C-alpha positions as CSV (number, residue, x, y, z in Angstrom):
1,X,14.2,-2.6,-2.7
2,X,11.6,-2.6,0.0
3,X,9.6,0.6,0.4
4,X,7.2,1.7,3.1
5,X,4.9,4.7,2.6
6,X,2.9,5.7,5.7
7,X,0.3,8.4,6.4
8,X,1.8,11.1,8.6
9,X,-1.5,12.3,10.0
10,X,-2.2,13.4,13.6
11,X,-3.7,11.2,16.2
12,X,-3.0,8.0,17.9
13,X,-3.3,5.7,14.8
14,X,-0.8,7.8,12.9
15,X,1.5,7.8,15.9
16,X,1.5,4.0,15.9
17,X,2.4,3.9,12.1
18,X,5.4,6.1,12.9
19,X,6.3,3.9,15.9
20,X,6.1,0.7,13.8
21,X,8.0,2.3,10.9
22,X,10.8,3.1,13.3
23,X,10.7,-0.3,14.9
24,X,10.9,-2.0,11.5
25,X,13.3,0.5,9.9
26,X,15.8,-2.3,9.2
27,X,13.1,-4.2,7.2
28,X,12.8,-1.4,4.6
29,X,15.3,0.2,2.3
30,X,13.2,3.4,2.1
31,X,10.6,4.8,4.4
32,X,8.5,7.7,3.2
33,X,6.1,9.6,5.5
34,X,3.3,11.3,3.6
35,X,1.0,14.1,4.7
36,X,-1.2,14.7,1.6
37,X,-1.8,13.6,-2.0
38,X,0.5,16.4,-3.2
39,X,3.2,15.3,-0.7
40,X,2.9,11.8,-2.0
41,X,3.3,12.9,-5.6
42,X,6.3,15.2,-4.8
43,X,8.1,12.5,-2.8
44,X,7.6,9.9,-5.5
45,X,8.7,12.3,-8.2
46,X,11.8,13.2,-6.2
47,X,12.8,9.6,-6.1
48,X,12.2,8.7,-9.7
49,X,15.9,8.0,-10.5
50,X,16.2,5.7,-7.5
51,X,13.0,3.8,-8.6
52,X,14.4,3.5,-12.1
53,X,17.7,1.9,-10.9
54,X,16.4,-0.4,-8.2
55,X,13.4,-2.7,-8.6
56,X,10.8,-2.4,-5.9
57,X,10.2,-6.0,-4.6
58,X,7.9,-5.0,-1.7
59,X,5.9,-1.8,-1.4
60,X,3.7,-1.4,1.7
61,X,1.3,1.5,2.4
62,X,0.1,2.1,5.9
63,X,-2.7,4.7,6.3
64,X,-6.4,5.2,6.5
65,X,-8.6,4.0,3.6
66,X,-12.0,3.6,2.1
67,X,-13.2,1.4,-0.9
68,X,-10.7,2.0,-3.7
69,X,-8.9,4.9,-1.9
70,X,-5.9,5.5,0.4
71,X,-6.2,8.6,2.6
72,X,-3.3,10.9,3.3
73,X,-4.3,13.8,5.5
74,X,-7.6,15.1,4.1
75,X,-6.9,13.7,0.6
76,X,-8.2,10.4,-0.8
77,X,-5.9,9.0,-3.5
78,X,-7.7,6.5,-5.7
79,X,-6.0,3.3,-6.9
80,X,-5.9,4.6,-10.5
81,X,-4.0,7.8,-9.3
82,X,-1.6,5.7,-7.3
83,X,-0.9,3.6,-10.4
84,X,-0.3,6.7,-12.4
85,X,2.1,8.1,-9.8
86,X,4.1,4.8,-9.6
87,X,4.0,3.5,-13.2
88,X,6.3,5.9,-15.1
89,X,9.4,5.0,-13.2
90,X,8.9,2.2,-10.7
91,X,9.9,-1.3,-11.7
92,X,8.0,-3.8,-9.6
93,X,9.0,-7.3,-8.7
94,X,6.3,-9.0,-6.6
95,X,4.2,-7.3,-4.0
96,X,2.2,-4.1,-3.2
97,X,0.5,-4.4,0.2
98,X,-2.0,-1.7,0.9
99,X,-2.5,-1.9,4.6
100,X,-5.6,0.4,4.9
101,X,-9.2,-0.2,5.8
102,X,-11.6,-1.3,3.0
103,X,-9.4,-0.3,0.0
104,X,-9.6,-3.8,-1.3
105,X,-13.4,-3.6,-1.8
106,X,-12.7,-2.0,-5.2
107,X,-11.9,-5.1,-7.1
108,X,-11.7,-3.4,-10.5
109,X,-9.2,-0.9,-9.2
110,X,-7.2,-3.6,-7.6
111,X,-7.1,-5.6,-10.9
112,X,-6.2,-2.4,-12.9
113,X,-3.4,-1.5,-10.5
114,X,-2.0,-5.1,-10.6
115,X,-2.1,-5.1,-14.4
116,X,-0.5,-1.7,-14.8
117,X,2.3,-2.4,-12.4
118,X,2.6,-6.1,-13.2
119,X,2.6,-6.9,-9.4
120,X,0.6,-8.8,-6.9
121,X,-1.7,-6.3,-5.0
122,X,-3.0,-7.1,-1.5
123,X,-5.5,-4.8,0.2
124,X,-7.9,-5.2,3.1
125,X,-11.6,-5.4,2.4
126,X,-12.8,-4.6,6.0
127,X,-11.7,-2.4,8.9
128,X,-8.3,-3.4,10.3
129,X,-6.8,-2.8,13.6
130,X,-6.5,-4.3,17.0
131,X,-10.3,-4.7,17.5
132,X,-11.1,-5.9,14.0
133,X,-7.9,-8.0,13.6
134,X,-7.7,-7.2,9.9
135,X,-8.7,-10.8,8.9
136,X,-10.0,-10.5,5.4
137,X,-8.2,-9.0,2.4
138,X,-8.1,-9.4,-1.4
139,X,-5.2,-10.5,-3.5
140,X,-5.0,-9.7,-7.1
141,X,-2.3,-11.0,-9.4
142,X,-0.6,-14.4,-9.1
143,X,-2.9,-16.9,-7.4
144,X,-2.1,-17.7,-3.9
145,X,-3.9,-20.1,-1.6
146,X,-2.8,-19.9,2.0
147,X,-4.0,-19.6,5.5
148,X,-1.5,-17.4,7.5
149,X,-2.4,-17.3,11.2
150,X,-5.6,-15.4,11.6
151,X,-5.5,-14.1,8.1
152,X,-7.9,-15.5,5.5
153,X,-6.8,-14.9,1.8
154,X,-9.7,-14.3,-0.5
155,X,-8.8,-15.0,-4.1
156,X,-10.0,-12.9,-7.0
157,X,-9.8,-14.1,-10.6
């Protein structure tokens, strides 16, 4: 199962996440708009049986971020809390892609999340967006060495 979770905040950037989610709706089996940390927890809890039945092979999170955190509304969800929310029920196959600014700067949090969920975790280390071009991100988990267009993969042990 391919899952997209995106921040449902106000403003232009949040509008673009909704636009792209709708544009790519056929690429995901489940799209979850999230307004706050409580909303994230509730929406994940309400889908526990679905996550138990169908392995998540691709989880993408689109929102604002800071080192080690994903922001939903005014709430900052740390990588440890994300792991605790996902771990009890979700079965992961390969990839968690955190498409937020700077979340990947927390290498310990990335390693812990990767180990807990037994999945490769990718998160950006710098600001991303049209001006920054989102070029540098961290990958934790299975080693990968690739150059993909303008993206530079930085490997962590």
